[in-house]
Each structure stands twice: as C-alpha cells, then as structure tokens.
N, C-alpha and C positions, 0 to 999 in steps of 0.2 A: 771251760772249753773241753777239758778231758779229766776223767777221774778213774781210779782203779787200774791204772796202767801197771804192767808187770814190774817195772822198776821205778823206784822213787827218782825224782828229778832234783838235781842239786844246783843247777846254774842255768840262767837264761840270759841271752845277749843277742843283739842284732844291729842292723843298719837302717831298717825301715820296717813298717808293718807287713811288708811282703818279703822280708829276709830276716828270719829269726831262727836262732839256734838254741836248743835245750839239750843238756846232757845229764847223765845220772848213773845209777847203779847197774851192776852186772850181777843180778840176784841169783842166777842159775849158772854162772860161769860160761855163759853162751856167747858173750861178746859185750863190748861197751854199749851203753844206751846213748844213742845220738839221734836227735830228731831235728828236722828242718821244716819251717813253715813258709810257704810261698805266697801267703795272703789268702789262700783258699783252703788249703789242707795241710796237715802235718804228715811228713814222710819219715819213716825209719830208715836210717842209713847203716850199712855194714862197714865197720872200720878194719876188720881183720885182726883186731887185738881184743884182749879180755881185761877185766878188772873194772872197779868202780871209777867213774870220772867225777871230779869235783868242781871243775871250772871250765868256762868257755869264754874266749875273747878273741877278737879279730879286727879286720879292716874291710872297708868297703871294697868289693871286688876281690877280696882275699888277700893274704891267706887267713885262715881261722885256726886258732890254737886251742887245744884241749889238754887239761892236765888231770892226773889221777894217781891211782895206787901204783906202787912199785917204781916210782920215779918216772912214770909214763908221761910223755908229752907227744901228742899227735898234731901234725900240721896238715890241714886240708886245703888243697889248691887245685882248681880246674878239674874237680870231680874225683880227685885221688887223695887217699889218706897215706901219710908217711909217718912211721914211728921214728922220732928223733933220738939221737944218742944224747944221754944226759949224764951228769957227774955222779948221781947217786940213785938209791933205790927206795928212799922214804917217799911218802905220799906228797904229790904236788897238789896243793890246795888252792893256789891262786896264780894267775898270770895277768900281766898288764904291761903295756909299753906304748910309747908315742909313735913308734914306727915298726914295720916288720923286721927291721934289722937292729932294733934297740928295745929289747924286751927284758922283763923281770919275771922270774918264777920263784914262788916261796912255798914252804911246807915244813914237814917234819914227821914225827911219829906220835901224834896226838898230844903228848905232854913233854916231849924232849926231841932232840935231834934237829932243832931249827936250822933252816938253811935259806939262803938266797942265791939264785943263779942269774947270770946275765947271758943274753944272746945277742951276738953282733952281726948276725946274718950268715955266719959260717958255723959257729959252734956254741953250745951252752958251756959255760964255765962258772966256777964258784965266784961269787961277788967279792971283790977286794975289800978288806977292812971289816969283814963281818965279825961282830963281837963273839969271841970264843965261849963266853959264859952262857950265851943263849943256846949253844949247841948242847950243853949239859942240862939245862933247866927249862927250856921252852920249846914251843912249836910256833911257827908262823902260819897264819891262815889266809891272809889276803894282802894284796898290794894294789895301790892306785896312785896315780899322779896327776897333777895339774899340768905338768910339763916334764921334759927330760931332766930338769934341774930342780924339781919339787915333787918328790916321790915319798909316799908313806907306806910302811909295812907294819902290820899289826898281828898280835898273837896272844898266847897264854899269859896269865898273870898281869894283864894290862900292858904288855910289852908293845912299845911303839918305836920304830926306827924311822929316821928321816934321811933322805939322800938329797944333797944340794947340788948335784952335778959333779962333785969332787970327792965327797966322803960320806960314809954312813955314820950316823950319830944316834945313840939311844936317848930318848927324851922322856920327860915326865908326862904321864898320860892322864893323871887325875883319877886313876882307878887301879886296883890290883886284880880286878876281875877279868876273865878271859874276853878278848875282843876277836870277833869272828870275821867281820867285814869292814872295809873302809871305802868311802866314796867322797866326792866333793864337787864343787863348782868354783867359780872365780871368787866367791865370797868366803867360803868355809870348807873345811874337811870334817867329816863325821865318821866315827867308828862306833860299832854296836856289838853287844854280846851279852854276857851274863850266863847264869845257870839257874833255871827255875824262874827267878825274877830277872828282869833285864837291866842293862846299862847302856846309856847313850852318852858319848863324850863328843864335844865339838871344839874346833879350833878355828877362830876367825882371824888368825894371825898374831893373837896375843897370848897363845898357849892353850893347852887342852884343859877343858873343864867339864865336869859332870852336869848334864842337863836332864837327867832321867826323871820323867814325871812319876808320881806315886803310882803304885800298883801296875807298873809296866811289866808285861810278861817277858820271858827270855826272848831277845831279839837276835836273829841270825843273819839277815840280809839287809842291805841299805843301798839306795841309789839316789844321787842328786843330779839334777839338770839345772839349767839356767833359771827355770821357772817353777820347779817342783822338787819335793823330796819325799820319799816313801821308805818305810822300813817294814820288815815282815819277821814273823817268829813262830813260836810254838802255838799249837792248836789253831792254826790259821790266822793268827793275829796280824793285822795290818795297821800301821801308824802313818799319819800324814803330818808333815810339818806345816802348820798354818799360823801365820802371823808370829813366827819365831818360836812357836810352841809345838812340841810333838803331841799329837792327839790320836788315840786309838779310834778307828772307825769300824763300823759293823758291816761286814760283807754279806752276811746271811748264807755263806757257803761253808758247809762242814768240810774240814780238812783233817785227815788222819795224820797224826804226828806233828808236822810243822811245815810252814812255808820257809824255804831255805834261801831263795834268791829272788830278787825283784829287778825289773828293768823298765824304763820308760822310753817309748819309741819317739821319733822326732815329731810326731803329730800329737803327742800327749797321752797316748794310750798306755795303760799300766799293765804289765805282765808279771806274773809271779808263778813260781813252781815249787813243788815240795813233795810231801808224802811221808812215809816212815823213814826219816833220814837220820834219826838220833841213835840208832843202833842197827847192826847188821842182822839179816840181809836188808838192803835198801829196796823196799817194795811199796806198792800202793801209790804210784805216782799221780800227781794232780797238776793241772795247769789252770790258772784263773786269769781273767782279763777284765779290765775296766776301760770302756771306750772313752775317747777324748770328750771333754765337756760339751763341745759343740756338735758332737756326733749324735744322730738320732737312730743309728742302727743298733 
C-alpha cells in the first residue's frame, strides 16, 4: 500500500478495515510517526511529542495507547493526544490490556532494565511481584493476554512471564533465544523471535515448545485470530500457520530491512508494516496488505 515512507513503521493495530493505526520511528527528531487509515486513505497525525514509537493498541471508540522511547506512553481520545506520566524512562516496547482501565506496558533498554507497568485508569505503576533478576539481565518486548487472568510477557533470552490474575511467574519457554512478540487465541499462545534465524514457540495449555520449521528467518511480529495466524520478519518474510504448521509464503513484495508487526482485521484482511527497523535511524517505512480470501478487490 505504501513504501519509502520517511519513518519505518513498527506496529499496526485497528478495530476494522476502516479504523487502522500504524506507528513508527522519529528519524529526524521532528515528531512521532503516527498514521491512521479510514478505509480510503492514510493520514499523518501530529502528537506533539518526539521519539520512536514501538507499539500501538487500543479499543473500539478509543482510547488508543502508543508506547515508545524514553518511557513514553501517549493516549489518544476524541482527537487529542495526551502524554501520560509513567514510572520510568526506558523504552516501552509493548502495551496490552482487557480494558482501558486495566493495562500492561512492558519494555527495557534492549538487553537489560526489564519492566512491567500496570494502569488502573488513574496512574501507571510498577507491576507487583516483578522478578528483580530480569531488571539486571533482560528486556521485555511484548505483552498479550487471553483475559485479565491469563497474560503473557516475553523478552530477551527466551524470558516468558505469566500473570494468572494474582501473581507474575517466570515459566520455561523452550528456548533461550530472544522473543519479540506474543499473541494468541482461545486455543494457543505463540511467541516469536530469534536473531538471523527465527524461533517460534507455542503453548496449547501443556507448556511451551519449539515448533520452528527449518530455515525460518528471524521472526519479529505475530498475530493470531480465531481463524488465522500470521508471522512476519526480516527481508519481508511472511509465515502463515496452515494445518498446524508454520509455512513461509511468497508475497512478491520487496521490503527493506524487515516487517515488524502484523495484524488481521475482522474481515480477514492481513496488514503488515516495517522498513529499516533493525537499527537507527528507523527509515524507509512500508505497509503491505492482503485482501480477505473472498474479496475480489
């Protein structure tokens, strides 16, 4: 849909094919990159803040939350951006929650300084029971949950934490490789990552196990819905989970750097964003789209 954008795009999320958000780098220190698609065209929005953004997540009708460098979390509601007060200044890489007043934010400083914050509708605070050892040795990159009592956090060195509604527990992940993104549905949770070559681990309720196919490239983003599962990675790689197996599919679209994030809309359309996201400055943004199977457009 778009290529050669000034800033690489790091995250895409929406509520429908006519309400999609994409965020990304601030390559010239001119302002956060935030774009919105209304079903016809993409519009660039001015946030009033600077710095790279790494994630976008929200709710039908708002609010929409965006996280990024310097502990930045923006909240967008009714046409206005608000910079929220946060407990720290390391990068926010992921945000998820079951409700606008029950949110998680995770991040760190690439390889250390891992944190998890909670938002209760009034303030962001450090998550209770966070393992101190991860602060020294790890960073967290994404968070996703099936419910408020079933939340997964993933990060460097194969770190996976689970929240059961009462406490955070570090669990065996089945890998020691970095995990960048986690997603799931009612049947399983999936986390992806790697460096150079990829890793995919799944949990169907019986524990995490490595299901990476041979020759899988580094995987950066993943999304599951009730009906489909897609993952994306370096050099524009796209993988589709078909009959229980992850299979790389050919898009025919050249992508500089990597695809960093993927989202499936309620009609089954697949959206992915990326660019030169693996090193600074984050430039050469790209957006690709696969129409739903029944669509002829």
